N, C-alpha and C positions, 0 to 999 in steps of 0.2 A: 504494500500500500504506500501511498504518498500524499503529500499535502493538498494536491489538487483533486483528490477523490478518485484517481485511477488505480487500477490493479495491474501491476507490471508482471509480465509472464516471461520466464526464461526456460525454454524446453531443455531438458537434460538429454543431449544426444550421445552421451557417453554411457556409463553403466553405474550400478550401485557401488561397485568397487573403484571405478575410475570416472567420476562424474565430469562432464564437459557441457557447459551451458551455451546454447545458441544465443544469437542476438535477441534483445528484448522486444516485446510487443505489448501494447497497452490494451487492456480489456478484451481478451480473446474469448472465443467460443460463445459470444452473446452477453458477456458481462458488460457493465456500463459504469460510467462515472457516477459516483454517489454524492458528489458535491465537494467535500473537502475532508481531509484527514481520514482516508480510507484505512481500514484495518481488517484484512480478509482472513477467513479461516474456512476449512472445508470439512464436511461430515456427512455421512449417509444417514440423514435423519428420517427419511421415509422408507428405509429398508429395501430399496430396489437394486442394490448392488453397485451403485455409482455415487460419487461424491457431489453433494450440493454445496453451493457457496453461500456464506453468511458474511456480510461486510459491514463492519461498524463505520460510523461517520461522525462528523463534528457535533451534530445536534442530539446525539445519544441514541439514535435509532439503530436497529440491526436490519440491514437490507438483505432479503433472501432471494436467491436465484436458484430455482429448482433445475436440476440436471435432467433434462428430458431425452438426452442422448444415451451414451453408455460410458463405461469406464475407459474404453478404447477410443471413443469418439465423442467427447463431451459436447453438449449443446444446451446452453442455459436459457430458460424461459424468461419472460419479462419479470422485472423486479416487483417485490411487495415488501412493505415495511412491517417489522415486528410480527411475524407470523406465529401461529401455534401458541399464542398466549404470551409471547415475549413482550417487552415494554421498553419505552424510552427511559434511559437511565440518567439523563441529564446532558452531559457533553462528552465527546470523544469516547464513544463506546468501542470496546475491543472484546469481541466474543471468542469463546472457545467452548468445546464440548467434551464431556467425559462421563462414563457410567459410574458415578461416585457411590451410589447406593446399591450397586450390584444387582439391579432388577432386570438387566438385559436391554435397557434403552439408554440413550444419551441424554444427560442433563446439561443445562446451559449455565455457563459462568461468564458474566460480562463485566469487564473493568470499566472504570470511568476516569475522567480527568482528575478527580480529587483523590484517587488511589483506592477507592472502594471496589469491592467485587460483589456483584449482585448474583444471587443464586436462583435459578428457575428449575425446580424439580420437574422432570418429565413424568407426570403421573400416567400419561399414555392410556392405553386401553388394550384389550386383546385377550383372546383365549387360545392363541396359537394357530388359528386358521382363518383363511379368507372364505367367507360363505359365498354360495352361488349368487350371482347377480350383484355383487358388491366389489368395491375397489380396495378395501383394506380390512384388517382384522379389527372388528368393532367391539369385541368382548362378549358377544353372544353367539348363539348358533342358529339364529333366524336368517333365512335366505332373503335377499333383496329387501331388507327393511330400511333402506335409505342411507346406509353408510356412505360417507364420502372420503376423499383422500386425506382429510384431517382427522379421520378416525372419530368422528362424532356423528350422532344421529340428528335428524332434522329438527328435533326439539331444541337443540342448542343454538348458539350464535357463534359459528366457527371462526368468523373473521372479526368478531368483536365490534361491529359497526352499529349495533343497537337494533338490528333487524334479524329475526330468527331465520335459521336455515329454511324452515318450512315456507315462510313467506317469500323469501328470495327464490327458492326453487320452484315456486308456483308462478313466477313471473313470465314475461314473454320469452319466446324462443327456448322453452324448456329450462328457464332459469339463467340463461345467458343473454340478458336483455340489452347489453351493449355490443353483442356480436363479436366478441374477441376470442371465442373458442374456449373460454373457461367459465365455470359456474360463478355467478356473482357471489354466492354464499361462501366462496373460498378466497375471495380477494378483499383485503382490508381497504383498498382504495376504490371499490365499486360497491354501491348499495342500491337495491331496488325494493320498492314498496308501493302499495296503492296510495293514490292521492287522497287528500282529505275531503274533496268535494264530490267527485263522480266515481271514485274507486278505480279509475284506470291507473296503470302502473307508471311510475316515474323512476328514472335511473340516474343516480349521481355518480360521476367519475371524477377523480382527482389524480394528481401526479402520484407515482408509486411511492415517493418518499413522504407522502402526506396521508396517512391512514385516517379513515373516518370513524368518529365516535358519535353516539347519541343521535343518530339519524332518525327523524320523525316527520310525519306529515302534519301540517297545521292548516286550519281554516282561518287565514289571515284576512281581515276586513278593514283596512285603513280607510279613513274618511276621504272621499273624493276619488276612490279607486275601486275597480272591480277586478278581482283575481279569480278568474273562472276555474283555475286548477288548484286553488289554494296555494300553500307555500311549503317549502322544505326547510327544516332547521337542522343544523349539524355543527359539529366541532371538529377541528383538525389539530390535534396536539402535536407539538414539536415541529410545526410547519411555519416556515418563513414566507413562502410565496408559492402559489400553485395556479395552474389553469383549471378551472372548474367547468365541467360540461354536464348539463342536465337534459335528459331525453324525456319527452312527454308522449308516451305511447297512446295511440288512438287518435292523434291529431297529426295532420300532414305537415304543417308549417306554422311558424309564428311571425311570418313576414307580413301577412295581411289578414286582418287589420294590423296596423303597426303596433305590436306590443312593446312595452318597456319592462325592464326588470325592476321590480319594486321591492324595496327593503324597508323594514320598520325596526328601529333600534337606536342606540346611542350614535350621535354624530357631533363632534369627532369621536374616534374610538375611545372608550373608557369614560365618556362624559356621563353625567347624571341626568340624562334626558331620554326621551323616547319619541323620535320623530320619523316621518315618512319621507323617503327620498329615492331617487332612481340611480342606477349604475350608469356610467358614462360610456359612450361609443368610442371615445378616445382614451388617452391615459387618465387614470391608472388601470381602468378596468378592461378596456378594449372589448366592449360588449358586442357579440354577434348573435343574432336571433334569426332562425330560418328553418331549413329542412335538411335532413341527413339521410343518406342511404346506408343502412346497417346490414345489407345483404339479405337477411331474412325478411326485411321490410324496406322497400326502396324509398319510402318517404316518411320520416319520423321527425316531428317538431323538436327543436332543441334550442337551448340558450347556452352560450359559452362566454366566460368572463374570467378575469384574473383577480384573485384576492391575495392580499399581502398582510402580514402581521402589522398592526398599528397604523394601517392606512385605511382611509374611508372605505367602508364595506365590511370591515371587521368591527365587531361590537366591543372588544376588549382592547386594552392598551398594549404596551410592549411586553408581552408575556410568552412569546414563542408558541402561541395558540390562536388559531383563527376561529371565531365564532360567528355564525351567519344564519339568517333566516330571511326568506324572500321568495318571490315567484313572479311569473309574467302577469302584467296588469294592463288594463285599459283605463284611461282617464274618463271619469264619469262627468258628462256635461249636464249641469242643472237644467231642468225643464224651463223653457222660456215662459215668462209672465206676459200675458196679452196686454198690449198698450193701446188704449182707445185714441183715435184721432179726434180732431175738433168736432166733426159732425157727430161722431159716435158719443163723445162726451156730452154734447148739447142734448142729444136725444135722451141720454140717461138722466140728465138733470130735469128735463121737462117731464119725463115719465115719473120721477120721484115727486115733483110738484103736483102732478095730477093725482097721484095716489094720496098725497097729503090733503088735497081739497076734498076728495071723496070721503076721507075719514072725518073731516070737520063737519060735513053735512050730517 
């Protein structure tokens, strides 16, 4: 690892007895820059016979790259932050793994900048066999009862985003609602759930280094606005800046009528107020609203924007955590009040005078 977040690879072209390293290459086999202060380690945590990558970084996260290749030809999948119940440890995380309790699985030990070592016991699960129709050893002998690759049943929340596996697995495209080929319930930076107003699914996607927490649908009704899909609220711990994309399934586009992305909360971040405002098409949010082709659905409405810690759009101050709630909205135009012209006003006055005379008789 190095200061700019890359993992530098030197292939041993010699032997175990006489090593000889080839010229270096950065981030091979699908690995990626993790930001800064990378600290890689490798372990076969999913038990498939090849080594997966776990890379610590400056903000205390452990970035996971599953090896979907083999021990002879590694190929790492897209990154996810703090998988399997791991957590942000503060700053400069440095992970390693060992079976310290002798139960047959690898436990995690993560160092931090202050010299602490954080222990995450692998409580795992399993009864020694993978049942028919499942992807892992889930600890029971029931066939096809919903086990996923994180060895959890649908009643749990495998990716810790606040939405249960069962809800995410029931989403569009068989639970892969952003069409990336992976179940949303296994990705900490992807969350899918029914909207608060009509029950159609909404899918939130953030950068891999910004895992989602406390994702929920809200029926937000700020004065002067109509939010036909309600709002999503979420938190991004340990996140400095990320591109956020939200897909609104069941609608083709947000381009017409021209929606705006409406937020309700403190402005500026951390202020003791609660105001309604919109995200900007230019800096800092670079808001885009329109239609996306997700493969399984050629036209899905989406909103995409950038959020940064302690910048307008974040509810809290400079705390390395982005807190947000909002949704696509349309400005409500007050109903016009009829205004009488001179002739109409004269007729109304004469009518009232006539009514008064009849009452005096």
